[in-house]
Short mmCIF file of the C-alpha atoms (twelve columns), coordinates in Angstrom:
data_MODEL
# 
_entry.id   MODEL 
# 
loop_
_atom_site.group_PDB 
_atom_site.id 
_atom_site.type_symbol 
_atom_site.label_atom_id 
_atom_site.label_alt_id 
_atom_site.label_comp_id 
_atom_site.label_asym_id 
_atom_site.label_seq_id 
_atom_site.Cartn_x 
_atom_site.Cartn_y 
_atom_site.Cartn_z 
_atom_site.pdbx_PDB_model_num 
ATOM 1   C CA . UNK A 1   0.108   -16.822 -37.296 1 
ATOM 2   C CA . UNK A 2   -0.186  -13.195 -38.330 1 
ATOM 3   C CA . UNK A 3   -3.326  -12.733 -36.171 1 
ATOM 4   C CA . UNK A 4   -1.417  -13.981 -33.123 1 
ATOM 5   C CA . UNK A 5   1.293   -11.342 -33.583 1 
ATOM 6   C CA . UNK A 6   -1.356  -8.665  -34.064 1 
ATOM 7   C CA . UNK A 7   -3.020  -9.637  -30.749 1 
ATOM 8   C CA . UNK A 8   0.346   -9.499  -28.994 1 
ATOM 9   C CA . UNK A 9   1.051   -5.995  -30.305 1 
ATOM 10  C CA . UNK A 10  -2.445  -4.842  -29.275 1 
ATOM 11  C CA . UNK A 11  -1.886  -6.312  -25.763 1 
ATOM 12  C CA . UNK A 12  1.493   -4.581  -25.405 1 
ATOM 13  C CA . UNK A 13  0.089   -1.250  -26.635 1 
ATOM 14  C CA . UNK A 14  -2.901  -1.503  -24.286 1 
ATOM 15  C CA . UNK A 15  -0.727  -2.390  -21.296 1 
ATOM 16  C CA . UNK A 16  1.494   0.614   -22.028 1 
ATOM 17  C CA . UNK A 17  -1.498  2.909   -21.386 1 
ATOM 18  C CA . UNK A 18  -2.367  1.307   -18.051 1 
ATOM 19  C CA . UNK A 19  -1.091  2.673   -14.765 1 
ATOM 20  C CA . UNK A 20  0.548   0.610   -12.036 1 
ATOM 21  C CA . UNK A 21  -1.324  0.540   -8.709  1 
ATOM 22  C CA . UNK A 22  -0.274  -0.815  -5.327  1 
ATOM 23  C CA . UNK A 23  -2.960  -2.745  -3.443  1 
ATOM 24  C CA . UNK A 24  -3.486  -2.741  0.332   1 
ATOM 25  C CA . UNK A 25  -6.047  -4.971  2.083   1 
ATOM 26  C CA . UNK A 26  -7.416  -4.771  5.623   1 
ATOM 27  C CA . UNK A 27  -8.514  -8.263  6.582   1 
ATOM 28  C CA . UNK A 28  -10.566 -7.318  9.670   1 
ATOM 29  C CA . UNK A 29  -11.803 -4.212  11.457  1 
ATOM 30  C CA . UNK A 30  -9.181  -2.809  13.781  1 
ATOM 31  C CA . UNK A 31  -6.225  -4.211  11.825  1 
ATOM 32  C CA . UNK A 32  -3.815  -2.343  9.576   1 
ATOM 33  C CA . UNK A 33  -3.961  -2.408  5.806   1 
ATOM 34  C CA . UNK A 34  -1.231  -4.686  4.420   1 
ATOM 35  C CA . UNK A 35  0.400   -4.409  1.019   1 
ATOM 36  C CA . UNK A 36  -0.629  -7.481  -0.969  1 
ATOM 37  C CA . UNK A 37  0.592   -6.719  -4.476  1 
ATOM 38  C CA . UNK A 38  0.434   -4.580  -7.578  1 
ATOM 39  C CA . UNK A 39  -1.753  -4.461  -10.666 1 
ATOM 40  C CA . UNK A 40  -2.267  -2.481  -13.862 1 
ATOM 41  C CA . UNK A 41  -5.514  -0.563  -14.439 1 
ATOM 42  C CA . UNK A 42  -6.833  2.415   -16.384 1 
ATOM 43  C CA . UNK A 43  -7.982  4.362   -13.308 1 
ATOM 44  C CA . UNK A 44  -8.479  3.992   -9.523  1 
ATOM 45  C CA . UNK A 45  -12.054 2.682   -9.863  1 
ATOM 46  C CA . UNK A 46  -10.951 -0.074  -12.199 1 
ATOM 47  C CA . UNK A 47  -7.988  -0.812  -9.906  1 
ATOM 48  C CA . UNK A 48  -10.400 -1.310  -6.987  1 
ATOM 49  C CA . UNK A 49  -12.455 -3.755  -9.028  1 
ATOM 50  C CA . UNK A 50  -9.371  -5.673  -10.170 1 
ATOM 51  C CA . UNK A 51  -8.019  -5.721  -6.601  1 
ATOM 52  C CA . UNK A 52  -11.316 -7.068  -5.290  1 
ATOM 53  C CA . UNK A 53  -11.388 -9.781  -7.935  1 
ATOM 54  C CA . UNK A 54  -7.708  -10.680 -7.552  1 
ATOM 55  C CA . UNK A 55  -6.945  -10.360 -3.847  1 
ATOM 56  C CA . UNK A 56  -10.249 -10.999 -2.035  1 
ATOM 57  C CA . UNK A 57  -11.585 -14.091 -3.774  1 
ATOM 58  C CA . UNK A 58  -12.646 -15.726 -0.485  1 
ATOM 59  C CA . UNK A 59  -14.120 -12.546 1.064   1 
ATOM 60  C CA . UNK A 60  -11.106 -12.180 3.336   1 
ATOM 61  C CA . UNK A 61  -11.028 -8.375  3.228   1 
ATOM 62  C CA . UNK A 62  -13.162 -5.618  4.716   1 
ATOM 63  C CA . UNK A 63  -11.370 -2.697  3.062   1 
ATOM 64  C CA . UNK A 64  -9.216  -2.189  -0.030  1 
ATOM 65  C CA . UNK A 65  -6.909  0.702   -0.760  1 
ATOM 66  C CA . UNK A 66  -5.292  1.293   -4.156  1 
ATOM 67  C CA . UNK A 67  -2.644  3.927   -4.798  1 
ATOM 68  C CA . UNK A 68  -0.789  4.819   -7.963  1 
ATOM 69  C CA . UNK A 69  2.751   3.538   -7.617  1 
ATOM 70  C CA . UNK A 70  4.018   6.856   -8.953  1 
ATOM 71  C CA . UNK A 71  2.286   8.690   -6.073  1 
ATOM 72  C CA . UNK A 72  4.072   6.752   -3.329  1 
ATOM 73  C CA . UNK A 73  7.050   8.482   -1.775  1 
ATOM 74  C CA . UNK A 74  9.185   6.346   0.524   1 
ATOM 75  C CA . UNK A 75  12.341  6.714   2.558   1 
ATOM 76  C CA . UNK A 76  15.276  4.480   1.702   1 
ATOM 77  C CA . UNK A 77  16.659  1.891   4.108   1 
ATOM 78  C CA . UNK A 78  20.207  3.104   3.437   1 
ATOM 79  C CA . UNK A 79  19.208  6.573   4.699   1 
ATOM 80  C CA . UNK A 80  17.530  5.343   7.897   1 
ATOM 81  C CA . UNK A 81  20.166  6.636   10.326  1 
ATOM 82  C CA . UNK A 82  20.145  10.216  9.033   1 
ATOM 83  C CA . UNK A 83  16.404  10.165  8.302   1 
ATOM 84  C CA . UNK A 84  15.362  9.148   11.831  1 
ATOM 85  C CA . UNK A 85  18.202  10.838  13.736  1 
ATOM 86  C CA . UNK A 86  16.455  14.223  14.214  1 
ATOM 87  C CA . UNK A 87  13.732  12.645  16.378  1 
ATOM 88  C CA . UNK A 88  16.258  11.096  18.788  1 
ATOM 89  C CA . UNK A 89  16.847  14.490  20.423  1 
ATOM 90  C CA . UNK A 90  13.115  14.861  21.220  1 
ATOM 91  C CA . UNK A 91  12.452  12.405  24.053  1 
ATOM 92  C CA . UNK A 92  9.012   13.906  24.704  1 
ATOM 93  C CA . UNK A 93  7.829   12.151  21.536  1 
ATOM 94  C CA . UNK A 94  8.313   8.776   23.212  1 
ATOM 95  C CA . UNK A 95  5.842   7.447   25.755  1 
ATOM 96  C CA . UNK A 96  8.660   6.410   28.101  1 
ATOM 97  C CA . UNK A 97  9.401   10.118  28.672  1 
ATOM 98  C CA . UNK A 98  6.179   10.574  30.644  1 
ATOM 99  C CA . UNK A 99  5.463   9.341   34.153  1 
ATOM 100 C CA . UNK A 100 1.980   7.890   34.690  1 
ATOM 101 C CA . UNK A 101 0.272   8.533   38.028  1 
ATOM 102 C CA . UNK A 102 -0.312  5.442   40.150  1 
ATOM 103 C CA . UNK A 103 -4.081  5.772   39.778  1 
ATOM 104 C CA . UNK A 104 -3.800  5.286   36.005  1 
ATOM 105 C CA . UNK A 105 -3.408  1.565   35.506  1 
ATOM 106 C CA . UNK A 106 -4.635  0.718   32.033  1 
ATOM 107 C CA . UNK A 107 -3.095  3.123   29.571  1 
# 
């Protein structure tokens, strides 16, 4: 019984030293990477190996990205209106602003 508690403490202490990584997989060439989950690893190389073993068991991926969760900076949904508002006054950033000549038919 004592050994079991010792193993649990060692597992908790080891996990405390691991970093959290987010995993993104691209299933085929030409497609976007999709977030598929998170995992704990000591470093990015180990995270890639764990991601390969965990998320591509049936060889369904052609590319794996891992990023430290702490390195990801994201906007908040609640701030969307004020965050995206500045680009609304720049119509030239939207493709509908431009007129295509008649001779251009496949853009």
